[in-house]
C-alpha positions, -999 to +999 in steps of 0.1 A: +252+394+280+259+355+292+271+339+260+258+303+250+288+280+252+288+252+226+277+218+240+308+195+246+301+166+220+299+134+241+334+113+242+330+083+214+324+051+236+357+025+238+357-011+221+349-036+236+382-052+246+389-085+239+421-104+248+429-139+239+449-156+264+475-177+245+499-204+257+533-224+241+522-246+212+493-226+208+468-241+182+463-208+156+431-220+142+405-203+174+427-177+176+426-162+140+388-174+138+387-148+172+405-122+157+387-126+122+353-118+143+365-090+171+393-077+146+393-045+122+365-054+092+370-022+071+358+010+073+321+000+058+320-022+089+314+001+125+343-014+149+327-021+182+359-043+194+394-043+194+418-075+198+447-085+210+467-117+226+486-121+265+505-151+279+515-154+312+546-154+297+554-129+268+578-131+239+582-157+213+557-184+211+560-217+196+529-224+179+515-261+164+518-249+128+558-246+134+559-208+133+565-183+164+541-163+175+556-129+192+531-117+221+543-088+240+519-082+271+515-109+301+488-117+326+480-079+331+463-071+302+435-094+315+430-065+338+410-041+319+395-068+296+357-068+286+358-105+273+388-132+273+392-158+249+410-187+261+420-204+233+442-233+248+456-243+280+472-271+300+443-291+319+465-280+348+463-243+348+495-226+369+478-202+398+488-172+384+465-179+354+438-187+374+439-158+399+441-134+366+412-151+349+392-155+384+397-117+390+386-106+355+355-126+360+350-114+392+350-076+379+326-085+350+349-096+319+333-123+298+347-158+298+351-177+263+366-209+267+378-230+234+388-268+236+412-271+263+404-241+277+379-253+295+399-262+324+401-229+335+369-222+343+360-254+357+393-250+378+376-217+393+347-237+398+325-209+376+311-245+357+298-261+387+267-274+386+265-260+347+264-277+314+298-268+295+304-279+257+336-301+258+354-315+231+346-354+235+381-363+238+384-346+267+349-351+284+363-381+308+393-358+318+369-331+324+347-357+346+379-370+361+393-338+372+359-314+379+329-335+388+308-312+392+305-300+358+283-314+333+298-319+303+283-323+268+299-331+241+271-336+214+271-296+209+291-267+197+288-246+225+268-237+254+266-197+263+261-189+301+267-153+298+292-148+320+310-179+308+308-198+273+324-229+263+331-246+232+341-280+226+363-281+194+380-253+175+357-254+146+333-241+165+350-208+178+340-182+148+302-199+155+307-192+190+320-150+187+297-147+161+270-159+183+286-129+205+285-105+183+249-115+175+238-110+217+256-078+220+251-060+187+222-074+167+220-103+139+223-076+110+260-067+126+269-102+129+256-115+091+276-082+078+308-097+098+301-133+085+293-120+050+328-104+045+346-138+066+324-156+036+317-178+066+286-204+063+250-200+078+259-193+117+252-226+135+232-226+167+248-239+198+224-270+201+241-282+168+260-311+165+301-311+173+305-333+151+284-361+127+291-395+136+308-420+115+282-444+098+283-480+103+278-490+070+276-473+038+294-441+026+290-407+048+260-386+035+271-356+014+275-322+024+245-304+031+262-274+019+245-266-011+213-274+000+214-254+029+228-227+001+196-226-018+174-226+012+190-197+024+183-181-010+145-193-014+133-179+019+102-164+004+091-194-007+072-217+013+097-249+012+085-283+026+110-309+033+099-331+002+110-303-015+142-304+002+145-341-005+137-338-041+164-311-044+191-334-028+180-363-050+170-383-012+138-391+004+124-370+029+127-396+060+169-398+049+170-360+043+155-354+084+182-380+093+212-362+072+202-327+090+199-350+127+230-363+121+253-336+107+238-304+126+218-319+155+184-304+143+153-311+117+150-295+088+119-275+095+138-262+125+171-253+110+150-230+082+128-215+109+161-206+127+175-191+090+136-171+087+141-156+127+178-147+119+167-128+085+135-115+107+160-101+133+183-083+109+155-070+087+139-051+124+174-038+130+183-022+094+152-014+079+115+007+084+095-022+068+065-033+084+061-067+104+037-079+077+064-074+050+091-089+067+068-121+073+068-125+036+104-119+024+114-146+051+088-170+044+069-169+077+037-159+058+017-133+083+025-110+108+005-132+133+025-161+126+057-138+129+050-126+163+038-157+173+071-176+161+096-148+172+081-144+210+082-177+213+120-183+204+133-150+219+106-137+246+101-106+235+076-092+204+095-076+171+083-040+180+106-043+214+131-058+196+133-031+169+137-002+195+159-023+214+189-024+186+173+006+165 
């Protein structure tokens, strides 16, 4: 008599390997930001990523903070990386670095270049004919060295899928959370963001830095208003309501949003409502009508229309993809 053998359980999926390529005189903020997003978050948050460092010349590397960082792995670490984070580098990278990054990209690794790290994918031709977020202090140098790249020093990041760029170190957290959102959904990205006590995730189209006014004081921070808006998503808040909360005119408020965030108040609020919609679709079985009420989109018809305009899919299809 044949015996039924128990099925072999499927092997656990390997985590997505993120490797940060660092260099002497490394600025630590982009490295620690990437580590904070892709590192360990405790037993309550699924561990989808692993994070490690590598360098062209491993060992004890000086940092801009004045303390060394120990890097034990060389460029061979890029051979099996799924994402390569280039945290900073010289404007003229070495042939060995270019070869290692080119080989990683050729086999499908995603390249994330922050600040001066953009000069590596630019030197490899990966950004030819493409927009790239570049720090405003480096835009002239990038144009001179790599004229086929389309530099944009007004947005905080640009993502082409295989290559993503963030002009300023401060945008590293936003770009990394954006990657988590794309790969594992809004709910997972929001859980990580909440654990890090990060502010509301900024979209790539938002401004890299607020321009200084020619006269008068700098506008007050919008943070209190943004926090208030997030706590009032179900309410039908108008620009007039926002202005009243902030104690300014609607025209002044709109100008502050445009100057500091690069979007209008209405667009910022709609993006937050869509992010909340995505999280509820991923984590709950609530009907679309209920979700629409909870996030302030008033009706299922309105939610479906705005959702499709923004994501080119339906709420039902999105829910099936992430659940």
